[in-house]
C-alpha angles and dihedrals in degrees: 000000000000116000131185089210106099094129092049092047093051090048089053091053090054091050092052091049092049095052100063117150091240093055112067114216114245111228116247087239093068104129121246129232121310134206098229145017092257090068096044127112099227123223116316101186118118116149125056108270095028113133141172142176115259145183108221113214128200115234090211102052106007086236121138126252114242143158107263121247094003087280120189094182131101106257095036107153129238122231139152129256142155111293113261103164093253117153088238087066094055125084135199107213116195129188110230098177136261090069093295132124140191117226113208124188112229094211096056104019088227127122132237115262137182108241132181112225123175091339096311130100112235136174117251138156125249140167110279114269102158092240122148090249087069097049122092133192108215107199129181112241102175124351108303093358119103141181122218119210129182119241094218100052107010092233122142127237105255129187122215139202088252090062094240113120116230136180124243142152110292113255100160092255120159087245088063097050120096137180128211120211120189111229131179116291114252139172121289140194108263104220095194093052093045091051089050087071093049093095108176108165117104088214093051101091114222110035103160127021150149121261128357127213123178131208120188113225129217104168121116116291091007096058108135094016125116128225115216120198122200136179127215105009140186117221123229090252086075093063113106090229143326088271098040113064094188115114127242116242112274145079128296118273102228140017096231141003141183131217131198115218110203094219139357085240096051108086096164103121091207089069095055113083131185124264110237136197134211123236097021110194089221097038089250107125091179091057098084099189116051121223115249123237110278093023132090100201144039114195114189119189136155119035145182131204120231113177108306091341130088116201116205129186111235130196118205124197155127127249105339096327127097112226100178145346132223142180115247117211113205119192110208126227133185089250133050099269110089132176122242133205126183114221126192109197114196112256094018098056122045093047138065101190091098114038112206095199100111098091151289128251125195105190097174099257093113095267138094114220120211123198123210139172136218121198115235111165134353109308091355133105141173119236119228129192125199132168143199133193114264088238097048116043091176095063104081123171123193 
């Protein structure tokens, strides 16, 4: 079932991911950026939970609100500048009820917050906490012109000649007038997910690693949890301290690791421990997949759950070359110690010409489909599809 359609297949995967039920599709007719409030769309958010992507326009200068310096840090300051289509100039505004909104920057994934600095109230970004300092009442003043006041202190967002945005009592000044222009929805940096990978506890297990594949779980005690699979990983013992997340000099501790997230809605890294194994060949209980003789790494990746099993593709090699591939069978438990079995299905294992590391699909017809690629020419590959019965992971057909 060879297909020279890898690019088309990957495009299809992106389309399926983009069209989730929880993410409304923005019509192609959504207007683009404008140069002044008079050409803006105004806010179009009515029900609680409604959101949209907006350009925020200063009534004084017609410049666009942004986070200065493309900052990703908490405390990054807001200012205004000429529109340049940067993600840091785009805002996801969400109605939270009671007439209030959160305003999230697409470039950083952080929300606008009122902050007192050296006796003055200024506008900064911060990770979402749900506090009143991060809630804003956006009220029409005249037509498409709005004021934005903070729930915690009642002060209005106010631009200044210096570019930095401050907060002050509303006096209907041009510096306190803002326009909101609906622009096409685009991707954004998810601050909660990014912070999930900021693992800072020496006791935490994997704290820095290559790669990261996730498999949602539905079996028994693990229903609703998520399995994360990494490759080369540093252990928490390599952190300089509990307050300094920099790593000590040295090599990583294991060639792969796996983490168990307690819920798809729990992005606190402290709640996600490592999976461990008993009788590790290398005395590395946090390295879930042992290296094979003659190799110096095992790099697991994509996986699929079948009953109480999780099947994971695994590359095996030395240096930068892959020497073999295998199918890892994980048997789940209610705890963090799982059992591991290495499988070598004929046609999949014992060769590296076709690498079945693209992904698994379990459509419900009794089979698991595995996708692989084979390089042909520069920047070109053939796509291969194989399958095996859910009850027999050794019986692959191609």
